[in-house]
C-alpha atoms as one frame of an Amber mdcrd trajectory, in Angstrom:
protein
 -10.226  -2.399  36.095  -9.790  -0.862  39.540 -11.542   2.349  38.487 -14.874
   0.525  38.150 -14.793  -0.090  41.895 -15.262   3.666  42.450 -17.939   4.263
  39.846 -20.084   6.504  42.036 -17.167   8.870  42.706 -16.254   9.037  39.008
 -19.896   9.698  38.102 -20.045  12.585  40.563 -16.916  13.983  38.906 -18.612
  13.993  35.486 -20.572  17.284  35.037 -23.114  15.721  32.655 -23.885  12.751
  34.903 -23.933  14.967  37.968 -26.584  17.158  36.341 -28.714  14.108  35.443
 -28.459  12.866  39.022 -29.602  16.262  40.354 -32.568  16.354  37.942 -33.560
  12.842  39.004 -33.453  13.804  42.669 -35.494  16.992  42.079 -38.218  15.331
  39.954 -38.195  11.527  40.408 -41.566  10.973  38.693 -40.417  12.646  35.454
 -37.097  10.819  35.121 -37.661   7.529  36.976 -38.547   5.661  33.761 -35.256
   6.671  32.177 -32.770   6.888  35.068 -32.290   5.371  38.512 -29.690   5.356
  41.288 -28.805   2.085  42.971 -25.955   1.672  45.465 -24.995   5.285  44.664
 -24.468   4.363  40.978 -26.456   6.043  38.194 -28.166   3.734  35.676 -29.928
   4.394  32.376 -32.524   2.448  30.350 -33.564   2.718  26.696 -36.850   0.943
  26.032 -36.134   0.453  22.321 -32.496  -0.617  21.999 -31.630  -1.705  25.550
 -34.753  -2.249  27.696 -32.744  -2.949  30.855 -30.712  -0.920  33.302 -27.131
  -0.125  32.264 -24.454   1.838  34.088 -23.874   5.351  32.766 -20.153   5.489
  32.109 -18.323   8.667  33.208 -16.412  10.502  30.474 -13.067  10.038  32.232
 -13.460   6.228  32.125 -14.597   5.839  28.506 -11.156   5.357  26.911 -10.064
   2.988  29.679 -13.158   0.810  29.303 -12.776   0.754  25.512  -9.087  -0.174
  25.851  -9.933  -2.896  28.389 -12.621  -4.440  26.155 -10.519  -4.185  22.995
  -7.516  -5.842  24.673  -9.514  -8.525  26.495 -11.308  -9.483  23.267  -7.988
 -10.095  21.491  -7.901  -6.831  19.519 -11.077  -7.607  17.620 -12.790  -5.068
  15.393 -15.086  -2.163  16.128 -18.440  -3.956  16.013 -17.572  -6.793  18.406
 -15.946  -4.402  20.845 -18.858  -1.959  20.674 -21.508  -4.634  21.293 -19.638
  -5.953  24.324 -19.383  -2.481  25.907 -22.973  -1.510  25.049 -24.213  -4.631
  26.825 -23.006  -3.266  30.184 -22.616   0.503  29.824 -24.371   3.502  28.350
 -22.295   6.229  26.710 -23.012   8.606  23.873 -21.512   8.115  20.393 -20.093
   4.729  21.379 -19.528   3.609  17.775 -17.558   6.709  16.837 -15.396   6.486
  19.961 -14.627   2.784  19.500 -13.792   3.264  15.808 -11.403   6.072  16.671
  -9.715   4.016  19.396  -9.295   0.906  17.224  -7.967   3.019  14.335  -5.248
   4.424  16.637  -4.334   1.064  18.240  -0.607   0.556  17.601  -0.764  -3.255
  17.506  -3.798  -3.369  15.204  -2.132  -1.005  12.744   0.936  -3.251  12.577
  -0.851  -6.601  12.192  -4.071  -5.896  10.303  -4.149  -5.460   6.550  -6.094
  -2.400   5.375  -9.585  -3.180   4.091  -9.292  -0.597   1.326  -6.708   0.060
  -1.354  -5.308   3.415  -2.368  -5.272   4.838  -5.846  -1.691   5.000  -7.097
  -0.795   7.294  -9.950   1.194   5.413 -12.550   4.501   7.072 -13.346   6.168
   5.577 -16.413   9.831   5.722 -17.349   9.871   7.729 -20.560  13.325   8.280
 -22.106  13.492  10.174 -25.378  16.315   8.259 -27.080  18.582   5.214 -26.689
  21.278   5.483 -24.040  19.353   7.553 -21.493  18.483   4.682 -19.149  19.839
   1.163 -18.661  18.021  -1.224 -16.327  19.830  -4.187 -14.815  19.080  -7.133
 -12.562  20.448 -10.539 -11.623  18.725 -13.816 -12.484  19.623 -16.869 -10.445
  21.164 -18.835  -8.874  20.667 -21.469 -11.551  22.084 -25.001 -11.904  25.815
 -24.728 -12.601  26.257 -24.792 -16.362  29.186 -25.005 -18.770  32.043 -22.801
 -17.594  30.814 -22.852 -13.991  28.237 -20.097 -14.537  25.269 -19.855 -12.171
  23.803 -16.373 -12.716  22.669 -14.067 -15.499  23.286 -10.329 -15.535  20.247
  -8.926 -17.341  20.736  -5.586 -19.135  17.706  -3.815 -20.636  18.269  -0.643
 -22.676  14.927   0.850 -21.855  14.168   3.043 -24.871  14.862   0.394 -27.512
  13.947  -2.591 -25.244  17.258  -4.183 -26.279  18.247  -7.081 -23.992  21.791
  -8.276 -23.320  22.470 -11.305 -21.106  25.816 -12.093 -19.455  26.321 -15.471
 -17.708  28.290 -15.080 -14.444  30.096 -17.498 -12.167  29.409 -15.340  -9.112
  26.891 -12.573  -8.490  29.314  -9.992  -7.108  29.667  -6.255  -7.577  33.057
  -6.815  -9.161  31.841  -9.313 -11.767  28.870  -7.120 -12.724  31.066  -4.041
 -13.128  33.566  -5.989 -15.222  30.873  -7.135 -17.656  29.513  -3.627 -17.987
  32.860  -1.851 -18.404  34.629  -4.385 -20.613  31.694  -5.600 -22.677  28.387
  -3.713 -22.524  29.761  -0.158 -22.602  32.165  -1.117 -25.399  29.962  -3.202
 -27.700  26.387  -2.067 -26.944  26.027   1.442 -25.465  27.221   3.550 -22.538
  24.124   4.831 -20.693  23.581   8.105 -18.877  21.887   6.361 -15.921  21.529
   2.821 -14.554  18.454   1.689 -12.611  18.628  -1.360 -10.329  17.023  -2.752
  -7.205  18.527  -2.538  -3.718  20.297  -5.904  -3.665  23.743  -5.773  -2.066
  25.665  -6.001  -5.359  24.103  -2.758  -6.618  23.837  -0.883  -3.313  27.505
  -1.182  -2.324  29.774   1.904  -2.163  32.056   0.279  -4.761  29.178   0.087
  -7.242  28.117   3.702  -6.754  31.699   4.996  -6.912  32.493   3.071 -10.086
  29.431   4.415 -11.888  30.045   7.959 -10.654  33.641   7.810 -11.902  32.306
   6.785 -15.309  29.872   9.706 -15.333  26.829   7.438 -14.989  23.962   8.287
 -12.659  23.009   5.548 -10.183  19.264   5.074  -9.599  17.231   2.599  -7.551
  13.717   1.214  -7.747  11.535   1.357  -4.597  12.180  -1.280  -1.923  10.039
  -4.434  -2.255   8.426  -3.142  -5.435  10.042  -5.055  -8.327   7.334  -3.855
 -10.734   9.132  -0.497 -10.834  12.029  -2.140 -12.685  10.885  -3.429 -16.111
  13.657  -6.050 -16.117  11.186  -8.135 -14.073   9.262  -8.675 -17.317  12.441
 -10.003 -18.901  12.851 -12.308 -15.882   9.440 -13.815 -16.608  10.416 -14.321
 -20.236  13.653 -16.036 -19.194  11.724 -18.406 -16.951   9.355 -19.191 -19.799
  12.162 -19.976 -22.254  14.073 -22.121 -19.763  10.935 -24.104 -18.908  10.285
 -24.699 -22.611  13.779 -25.675 -23.755  15.632 -26.819 -20.612  12.948 -28.758
 -18.778  14.805 -32.061 -19.222  18.446 -30.959 -18.831  18.539 -27.910 -16.583
  22.303 -27.438 -16.763  22.146 -26.655 -20.477  20.661 -23.200 -19.865  23.884
 -21.261 -20.815  23.686 -22.694 -24.341  20.235 -21.168 -24.737  21.273 -17.601
 -23.813  22.322 -16.425 -27.349  19.032 -17.707 -28.762  17.003 -15.892 -26.083
  18.830 -12.649 -26.852  18.056 -13.047 -30.550  14.374 -13.860 -29.934  13.864
 -10.858 -27.668  15.794  -8.366 -29.794  14.234  -9.472 -33.097  10.630  -9.176
 -31.904   8.561  -6.016 -32.348   7.879  -4.191 -29.079   4.303  -3.019 -28.554
   5.633   0.024 -26.694   7.719   1.364 -29.582   6.367  -0.350 -32.692   9.932
  -1.385 -33.633  12.309  -4.226 -32.881  15.160  -3.438 -30.447  17.830  -3.980
 -33.111  16.178  -1.352 -35.318  16.293   1.354 -32.647  19.666   0.567 -31.091
  21.749  -0.570 -34.053  19.830   0.995 -36.951  19.477  -2.433 -38.586  16.471
  -3.269 -40.782  13.631  -5.189 -39.175  14.303  -8.950 -39.117  11.853 -10.891
 -41.289  11.661 -14.614 -40.560   9.779 -15.225 -43.855  12.092 -13.253 -46.146
  14.280 -16.180 -47.236  11.318 -18.496 -47.678   9.231 -16.066 -49.727  12.213
 -14.553 -51.568  10.728 -11.063 -51.540  11.789  -8.551 -54.164  12.608  -4.917
 -53.364   9.117  -3.655 -54.215   7.628  -6.109 -51.689   9.572  -4.603 -48.792
   8.367  -1.618 -46.716  10.248   1.665 -46.977  13.020   1.793 -44.394  13.079
   4.953 -42.227  16.328   6.532 -41.148  17.279   5.883 -37.522  16.436   9.409
 -36.321  12.891   9.100 -37.690  12.470   5.695 -36.059  13.509   7.141 -32.702
  11.007  10.017 -33.003   8.175   7.667 -33.976   9.080   5.228 -31.197   9.037
   8.018 -28.613   5.624   9.214 -29.833   4.282   5.658 -29.539   5.703   5.237
 -26.030   4.285   8.607 -24.961   0.840   7.684 -26.264   0.812   4.332 -24.434
   2.116   5.956 -21.259  -0.618   8.613 -21.312  -3.285   5.959 -21.785  -1.997
   3.939 -18.849  -1.787   6.982 -16.588  -5.433   7.854 -17.271  -6.689   4.508
 -16.031  -8.320   4.796 -12.628 -10.294   2.456 -10.409 -13.163   4.366  -8.845
 -13.356   1.956  -5.901  -9.950   3.058  -4.637  -9.230   5.859  -2.199  -6.974
   8.698  -3.289  -4.339   9.136  -0.566  -1.095  11.082  -0.801   0.902  11.182
   2.470   2.173  14.628   3.403   5.771  15.335   4.371   6.720  14.610   8.002
   3.643  12.430   8.635   4.001   8.938  10.118   3.408   5.845   7.988   3.798
   2.085   8.341   5.592  -0.001   5.701   4.602  -3.464   4.553   7.396  -5.869
   5.520   8.531  -9.155   4.052   8.540 -11.584   7.016  11.028 -14.453   6.818
  10.677 -17.837   8.489  13.568 -19.282  10.494  13.311 -22.935  11.504  16.354
 -22.712  13.805  14.844 -19.919  15.893  11.347 -21.370  15.637   9.970 -18.408
  13.675   7.311 -18.538  10.981   6.488 -15.681   8.642   2.784 -16.348   9.216
   3.025 -15.091  12.806   5.187 -12.030  12.202   3.671  -8.569  12.019   3.295
  -7.541   8.368   3.841  -3.809   8.917   6.911  -2.091  10.363   7.564   1.426
  11.569   6.355   3.989  12.048   8.567   5.978   9.687   8.530   9.637   8.684
   7.794  10.728   5.106  11.017  12.585   4.296  10.643  13.281   0.572   8.122
  12.803  -2.229  10.002  11.507  -5.276   6.878  11.276  -7.444   3.173  10.565
  -6.815   3.831   6.864  -6.177   7.329   6.793  -4.606   8.311   8.245  -1.228
  11.585   8.424   0.686  11.198   7.473   4.351  13.325   8.161   7.417  13.303
   6.757  10.956  12.730   8.757  14.137  16.435   9.718  14.228  16.354  11.129
  10.707  18.237   8.235   9.075  17.040   7.539   5.523  15.491   4.067   5.171
  15.036   4.087   1.392  12.428   4.588  -1.335   9.042   2.891  -1.003   6.058
   2.578  -3.302   2.744   3.981  -2.088   1.088   0.548  -2.343   3.305  -0.659
   0.542   2.449   2.258   2.853  -0.464   2.849   5.200  -1.217   5.809   7.490
  -0.101   5.508  11.114  -2.237   7.092  13.827  -0.541   7.654  17.167  -2.186
   6.187  20.244  -3.699   8.378  22.929  -1.318   7.353  25.710  -3.110   9.462
  28.303  -5.816   6.843  28.574
């Protein structure tokens, strides 16, 4: 730092240090145990914490010295940086100033994971009847099975929890639309809205136009937050079934698909208290023991009409949703970014052996981006500095961005 070569001049330019120097010159006996001037540089000594002479740092050099130490120490944290500076210099409120500088360091914000988590308000999907919301996703690629199929189009009717699986040869927008138009909408139900992730098949203009033409609203889950789409739970179930029944012959997975559909749709959902086939088709609840036990009519529960089942299922879903939304972890910080503030977004680094890149060395946070719109308490729409929309992001993937003080 070149500025440290002219310390005496910078000290004279600091009103506080200039006053101390004048008091020392006017009454040396009173202040000589605390201050001294050597080679025109003002020193200070604290008998308790630092019983040796340290340079009194002028205010105009504080940020530069902190930046120099922070950079030279490899962007280490507040404590290490503060101890290194305090060893050579005296300045008031050093800890507060170093903490503020490190918090605003652009590089540190991009590479360091936050040491605290933020409380995220749970917002549940809560349709009131079947057909309001269909959730879809793609499972695969899988080993090529009979008929050349390699993917599964997973369709979850969210109110009833009814699952429909369509094996596909190729995971394209065209093949997904064909299955929906020619099969699902005809034989299962035509939904009012479809929720998917941002994969290319569902984010293409052709996909959005086709759904709009059919009068279906197109919705998306937040980027890099698969938990927002409940089809991920079905994905875990698919993996479980395939590991159980196809662990020896992986290519036989297409033959298992009808059985998986039956198992999922004949099981009682904890969310609704009914099986999916009861709520979507109005069928009686499947009973795997009925044929074995040969139950008579008086041994069977009274069957509700479909409208009553739907009302009871909604009440059950509402109750479970309210219970989940009330759960809070007191150790978390409640943070809600305001509109137009800057935030960083957690990235998903990808390794590339050809270019010699490893995800371990890439910066985990990108941005900064501007909070453009608050969709709900946990989902925010972000834009770049030019106002271009970058997508929807969950609060758990965001962190505040503090701009650096470039003047120093």
